[in-house]
N, C-alpha and C positions, 0 to 999 in steps of 0.2 A: 587488348589482352588483360586479363585479371590475374594478378599474382597473389597467392595466399602465403603469408609468413606465420607459421604456427610456433609460438615460443614454447619449446619443450622444457628447457632448463634455464634457470637464471643463476649462474655461478660466477666465478671470479672474472671470467672473460666471456660474457654472454654472446658476443658476436660470433664466437667459434662453437657455440652450443645451440644454434638455431637450425631447425629443419625448414628450408624454404621450398615450398611446393609451387609449381607453376600450373595454372589451369588455362585451358584453351577457350573456355566459355564460362559464362556467368553461373551456369548450373553447379559447377564445382564449388564456387564460393557460397552459393545458397546451401549446399550440402554441409559445409563446415559450420555455417551459422546455425543450421538446424541442430547439429550436434550440441552446440552450446545451449540452445533453447531447451533441449531434452536432457540436460545434464543431471537432473534429479531422477534417478533411475526408478523404474516401476518395481524392481526387486526390493530396493530400500523402502519404498512406500508400502509394499505388501507386508513386510515385517513390522513396520511401524503401525499399520492399521490395526493389527491384532492387539498390540499394546494399548493403543488408544481406546479401542472398543472395551477392553477390560477395565481401564481406568474410568471411563464414563459410566459403565454399568455399576462399578463399585461406589462411585460418588452418588449415583442415583439411589442406591440401596442403603448406604451407610453415612452419607453426608459428611459432617465434620470429622468423624472418626477416621474415615478414609483419607480426608485431606491431611490430617495429622501424620498418618503413616507415610503418605507420598512425600510430604514436606520433609520428614525425617530421612526418608530413603534417598531422595533426589537432591535436596538442598543442604542436608547435613545438620539441621537443627530441629529441636522438638519444642513446641510451645502450645499452650492451651489458648493463646490469644493471637489470632491472625491479624487483627486490625492494628494499624500504627496509630498511637495516640495523637490527637490533634496538637498537643503541645510540642511533640517532637517534630511535627511537620513545620510548625511555626519557628521552632528553634533552628531547624535546618536552613530556613530562609534567613533568619537573623544572623547566622554564622557564615553565610555565603559572602565571600569578598565583594566589596562594593563594585569593582569593575565587572565582575561576573553578574552581579545583580542588575546592573545597568544594561548589560548585554541581553539578559533574559527578558527584561522589560521592553527593550527595543524590539526583540523578536516577537514578543507577545503583541505589541502594538501593531506591527506590520502584518502579522498573520491575522489578527482580529479585523483589521481594516479591510484586507482583501476578502476575507470570508463573509464579512457583513454585506458586501456587494453581491453575494451569491443568494441571499434570501429570496426564495421564490415568491411570486405574487399570486394571490388568489384570483380566480377567474369567475366572472359573472356576466352572462349576457342573456338577452331575451330572444327566444326563437321566433319562427315565422307565425306561429299560432298564439303567441303571447306567453308561452311557457318560459320559466326562469331556469337556466341551467348554469352549473358552475363547478369549480373545483376549489376545495379549501385545504390549505396546508396546515399541519400541526406537528409539533415535536413528539417524539416518543417520550414516555414517562421516565424510563431509566436506561442509561447507557453504561456499558462496561468497556474500559479500555485496557488493553494488555500492553505492558511495557517490558521489553526483554531485559534480562540480566545476563550474567555469564561473562563473555569476553570483554564487554564494554557496557557502560551506562549511557542511556540516551535521553537526557532531558528534552532534547529537541522533539523526540517522539511524543513526550507528554504534551508539549505545546500543540503539536500538529493534530493530535487526536482530541484533546480536551477543549481546545478553543472552538472548533466547529460545533461541538456539542453545546457549548455555552451560547454561541451565536444563534443556534437553532432554537434555543429555549428549553433544552432538556432540564427537567426538574432535579434529577439526581444523577451525578456522574461518579462511577465507582472505578477505582484504579486497582489493578492487580499487577504484581511484579515479584519475581523470585528474589529472595534475600540471600545473603551469604551465610556461612556456617554459624555466624553469631546472631543471625536473625536481623541483620542490618540491611537497609536499602541505601543506595548512593545518596549523599547529601544534596547534590544538585538536582537529582530526580525529584526528591521531596520538595526542594525549593520551587521547582517548576510546578509541582502539584499545588503548592500553596498559592502561587499567583494566578493560577487558572481556576481556582475556586472548586477544585475537586472535593466532593462531599466525604468520601471514605477511601482509605488506602489499605489494601490487604497484602500481607507478605506471603503470597502464594504464586506459583508459576506453573508452567507446563500445561499439558492436556488437562490436568486436574483443576487448574484455575479456570480454564474455559468451561469445563463441565459444571463447576460450581456456579459460574455466572449464568449459564444457560438453564440449569435445573433448579438452582437455589439450594442452600443448606441452612443449618441452624444459625450460622454466622454470616453467610454471604447472601445478599439479596439476589433474587432472580431478576435479570435485566431483559430489555427488549431488543437491544442491538449490541453487538460486540465488535470492536475494531482494534487494530494494532497488529504489528508483525510479530513473528516468533519463529521457532525452529520447526522442523517437519512435524513434530508431535502436536505442536500448537496449531499449525495450519490444518492438519488432518482432523483435529478435534473441532475446529471451526467448521470444516466441511461437514462433519457428522451432525453437528447441532443446528446447522442451517435448516430453517423450516420451523424449528422451535423458537429460534431468535433470528434476527437479521444479522448479517455480517457485512464488512466492507469489501473484502476480497480474499482470495486465496493466494497469498504472497509467496512467490518463489525466491530463489537467490537473487540478489541485486545485480544490476548491470549498467554499464555505460557504453555508448557507442559514440565515437568522435569522428565527424567528417572534417577533414583538413585539406587545405590547398597550400600553395607556395607561401602564403602569408602567415601560416601558423608557426609559432615558435616551438622549437623542439622541447625546451624545458617545461613549457605549459602543458603540452600533450602528455609528457611523461608524468608530471605531477598529478594531472587530472586522472590518469589511468590508475596511478597508485592510490589516489584518494578513494577510488572505488574498490580496488583489490584489498585494501586494508580492513574492509568490513568483515570479510569472511573467506575461508578457503574456496567456497563455491561461487564467490562473486566473479563477475566477468567484465573485462575491460577490452574493448575492441576499437581499433583504428581503421577507418576506411579513408584512403587518401589518394590524391593525384600527384603527390610530391614524393618522387622516388628517393631523394636524399633523406627526407624525413623518415620514410619507412626503413631505410638502411641504418640510420643513426639511432633510432629510437631504443633498441635493446640496450645498447651501451649506456645511454642516458638514464634509462630506468635503473640499471645496475648502479650507476653513480649515485642516484638519489636514494638507493636502498642502503647505502653505507651507514651503519649505526642507526638504522631505522628501528624504532621500538616495537614494531609489529612485522619484523622481517620475515619470519617463517610463514605467517599468514599471507603476506604479499607474494612471497615466492611460490607458494602452493597455488594461489589463485591465478597468477600470471602464467606459471608453467603449464597448468592444466586448461585454463579457460581464457587465456590471453590470445589475441588474434590481430594480425595486421593484414589488411587487404589493399593492394595497390591497383588502382583503376585508371582508365584512360581519361575519364571526364567526370564532372560532378553529377551529371545526370545519372550515370551508372551508380555512383556512390549513393545517391538518394534512393534509387530503386532497391539496392541491397539493404539499405536501412529500413525501408518500408517492409521488405520481406521479413526482416528480423523483428520489427516493431519494438524498439528498445524502450526500456523504462526511462532512461535518461539519454537525451541526444544533445551533444554539443556541436555547434556549427562554427568551427574555427576557420572561417573562409572570409574572403574579401567582402562579399555581399551576403551576409547571413539572412537578411530579410527576404531577399529574392529567392534564395535556396529554400527557406522555410515554407514558401508558398507551394512548393512541390512535394512537401512531406505530408503524408496522410496518417501514418501510424507512429505515434510516440507519446509516452506518458507526459513528458515535459521537454521543451526545447530551450536550450540555453544559447543565446545569440551572441557570438563574437567573443573576443579575448577577455572582456571585463565581466563576463557572466559565467564563471566556472560553476560546476555543479554544487560545490560547497555553499555557494550563496543560497541556492534553493533548498539545500538541506537544513539551513538554520533560520534565515530571516528574509528571504526574498519576498514572501507573502503567500504565493500559492502553496498548496499542501505538498509535502514530500512523500506521502504515502501514495505510491503510484503503481500502475499495472506492470507486472513482470512476465517473463517467459512467453512473450508474444501476445499477451492478452490486451496490449494497447491497440490491437486491431478492433476491439469492440468495447473496451472499458476505459475509464478515465480515473482521475485522482479522487481520493477521499474528499468529500465536500460537505457543506451544510446539509444538503438533501439526504446524505447518508443517515442522518439522525432525525429525519422527518418522514412523514407519510402523507399522502393526499387522499382526500375523501371527495367523491363526486356528489353533487347536489342536483336532484331532479325534482322540479316543482311544476307539475302540469296543472293548468286550469281545466275546468269542465269543457271549455271551448277547444282547448288544445287536445284533450282526450278524444273528443268526438271527431276532430279533424284527422286523427291518426289511427283510430281504433281498427278500421278494416284492414289496414296494412299489418298491424300487429297480429290480428287473428290469422291472416293468410300466412304470415311467416311462422307462427306457432304451429299451425297445421302442417306446414311443409316439413317441420322437424318431428312431427308425430307427438307433440306435447299438448295433450288434450286440456289439461287444467290451466296451462298458460292461456290458451284461447278462451277457456271458460271464465277465467278471471276478468277478461275484457267484456265478454258477453253479459255476465251477470251485472256489471255496472251499467251497461247500456240498457238492459231490461228494467233494472230498478230505477233508472234515471236519477241516480243520486246526485 
């Protein structure tokens, strides 16, 4: 039997404010998980799309003037200069406390090491008739990275986006991020920009920043690829400009799914769920467990850890709306439910995480055992923390070096190889009704070039 515990309210005594629903089959559990996957409603998106369309069209027509208006309206400051002076970026690094500097450098080292192992190799081989065939990788010329502002500053996002671009060999990396009403960016975000060698930093955000990077304005260079997470307006703007530029993904609200057995510690599970929920009111934290006592005690432990929490309201909203506990009979069922949800982050707090991981097919990142909490991956584990959300881990993976690269096919036929294959090409071209394709072969054969 599968039980679903849906946390509706987190108040003073959460154990008395929970609605516990019992399902007789796994289908009901799948239904609840699907509601979480679809939590960004189409109605909200429809309203946002009209706003995004207008912004992008205005940026296209009016460039910097439109950027100034949107920056004044949405961020609360007006300036003729969007670019952050290089001396301020250096100053931000120099004024960063030594311990935080060391932590940023450690994270940079670990992320760069892991991503350097991702560099794809060129392919060259000789075919049956002596032709040379291959694939050559090369970086894009310019990359734009979007770093969110608002509720929190994310220097880790700077590292996770800029370092793969650097490893790929991108010539110019441009960072955009919304500033506060004084036109200031977070000092640690600027410090991260400094150590990753970002070429230019601009104080712009929202859909207008995506439009500027994709289209180009008087101040903002047009780029080839845009990466980085943002709110629904940023995400929809990336969707709209895809095709003009490349993008990493269409990120939805963040999520964690924890599979736990009798070996899992209650306080670990609660803290890891809160570490996810504090991101955003739409963040989702899910526990799927075979441990009935853990399922029953978790709400009270979450409430205990929320006492004096600096992001209390965000955590409460996230957990009350999108928190979920599922009690299963066995780990096999837990794994199947997880694969159905295809989580962005999957923690395996079980006795044998390596064995269980072998049965997982759909997950952005898997965190193995009690000493690998998601926070390790967020900051300095090494693999990228920009991961597929909202079920897209079924077909997508993490941001990587290849995000900032493209490949070119190389076809080098000799005269001998041409003559050995010409008849087949003509037949295939004729089968598609493409006369000139076939003629381009015949004419070479006739001229005996």
